[in-house]
N, CA and C atoms as an extended XYZ file, in Angstrom:
96
Properties=species:S:1:pos:R:3:atomname:S:1:resname:S:1:resid:I:1 pbc="F F F"
N        25.794      -21.688       68.736 N   MET     1
C        25.399      -22.452       69.916 CA  MET     1
C        26.765      -23.015       70.596 C   MET     1
N        27.648      -23.521       69.879 N   LYS     2
C        28.726      -24.045       70.626 CA  LYS     2
C        29.657      -23.028       71.474 C   LYS     2
N        29.901      -21.862       70.909 N   MET     3
C        30.400      -20.714       71.440 CA  MET     3
C        29.680      -20.452       73.051 C   MET     3
N        28.337      -20.571       72.846 N   VAL     4
C        27.489      -20.245       74.141 CA  VAL     4
C        27.873      -21.434       75.123 C   VAL     4
N        27.999      -22.680       74.611 N   PHE     5
C        28.181      -23.801       75.608 CA  PHE     5
C        29.543      -23.687       76.162 C   PHE     5
N        30.628      -23.175       75.361 N   GLN     6
C        31.969      -23.025       75.825 CA  GLN     6
C        31.870      -21.958       76.836 C   GLN     6
N        31.239      -20.875       76.660 N   THR     7
C        31.316      -19.690       77.579 CA  THR     7
C        30.679      -20.066       78.859 C   THR     7
N        29.509      -21.015       78.677 N   TRP     8
C        28.786      -21.506       80.066 CA  TRP     8
C        29.862      -22.427       80.882 C   TRP     8
N        30.578      -23.282       80.052 N   LEU     9
C        31.435      -24.099       80.743 CA  LEU     9
C        32.574      -23.262       81.436 C   LEU     9
N        33.046      -22.228       80.766 N   TYR    10
C        34.228      -21.421       81.345 CA  TYR    10
C        33.701      -20.774       82.702 C   TYR    10
N        32.462      -20.284       82.634 N   TRP    11
C        31.762      -19.548       83.742 CA  TRP    11
C        31.639      -20.646       84.958 C   TRP    11
N        31.157      -21.836       84.529 N   TYR    12
C        30.952      -22.788       85.529 CA  TYR    12
C        32.231      -23.302       86.236 C   TYR    12
N        33.176      -23.470       85.512 N   TYR    13
C        34.543      -23.924       86.166 CA  TYR    13
C        35.074      -22.630       86.910 C   TYR    13
N        34.987      -21.490       86.630 N   TYR    14
C        35.310      -20.317       87.250 CA  TYR    14
C        34.591      -20.219       88.515 C   TYR    14
N        33.314      -20.344       88.609 N   LEU    15
C        32.582      -20.242       89.765 CA  LEU    15
C        32.813      -21.456       90.759 C   LEU    15
N        32.990      -22.483       90.197 N   LYS    16
C        33.339      -23.608       91.020 CA  LYS    16
C        34.774      -23.475       91.690 C   LYS    16
N        35.721      -22.918       90.931 N   ARG    17
C        37.010      -22.734       91.596 CA  ARG    17
C        36.868      -21.548       92.698 C   ARG    17
N        35.895      -20.664       92.587 N   CYS    18
C        35.831      -19.541       93.562 CA  CYS    18
C        35.164      -20.128       94.833 C   CYS    18
N        34.157      -20.920       94.497 N   VAL    19
C        33.540      -21.611       95.751 CA  VAL    19
C        34.545      -22.688       96.550 C   VAL    19
N        35.210      -23.243       95.845 N   ILE    20
C        36.214      -24.333       96.373 CA  ILE    20
C        37.217      -23.465       97.327 C   ILE    20
N        37.762      -22.260       96.638 N   SER    21
C        38.718      -21.603       97.356 CA  SER    21
C        38.183      -21.050       98.444 C   SER    21
N        36.827      -20.571       98.328 N   MET    22
C        36.153      -19.977       99.609 CA  MET    22
C        36.103      -20.924      100.662 C   MET    22
N        35.646      -22.159      100.313 N   GLU    23
C        35.434      -23.185      101.371 CA  GLU    23
C        36.720      -23.567      101.833 C   GLU    23
N        37.919      -23.583      101.264 N   GLN    24
C        39.261      -23.796      101.789 CA  GLN    24
C        39.629      -22.703      102.754 C   GLN    24
N        39.330      -21.591      102.371 N   GLU    25
C        39.528      -20.495      103.180 CA  GLU    25
C        38.799      -20.514      104.653 C   GLU    25
N        37.563      -20.995      104.574 N   LYS    26
C        36.822      -21.083      105.823 CA  LYS    26
C        37.451      -22.199      106.679 C   LYS    26
N        37.766      -23.253      105.972 N   ILE    27
C        38.419      -24.473      106.630 CA  ILE    27
C        39.770      -23.968      107.346 C   ILE    27
N        40.485      -23.132      106.659 N   PHE    28
C        41.864      -22.868      107.114 CA  PHE    28
C        41.501      -21.845      108.194 C   PHE    28
N        40.601      -20.918      108.138 N   LYS    29
C        40.309      -20.105      109.274 CA  LYS    29
C        39.804      -20.946      110.495 C   LYS    29
N        39.006      -21.802      110.339 N   TRP    30
C        38.478      -22.663      111.383 CA  TRP    30
C        39.491      -23.267      112.184 C   TRP    30
N        40.613      -23.842      111.354 N   LYS    31
C        41.735      -24.567      112.001 CA  LYS    31
C        42.508      -23.801      112.749 C   LYS    31
N        42.738      -22.461      112.505 N   HIS    32
C        43.637      -21.653      113.080 CA  HIS    32
C        42.980      -20.567      113.979 C   HIS    32
């Protein structure tokens, strides 16, 4: 159970990071 939770957390942070970088990229493109 603990391992599943750690995997879920890992993926959650990974996806979150991807979304944030995508958003920043959009903002960057909008400004330029």
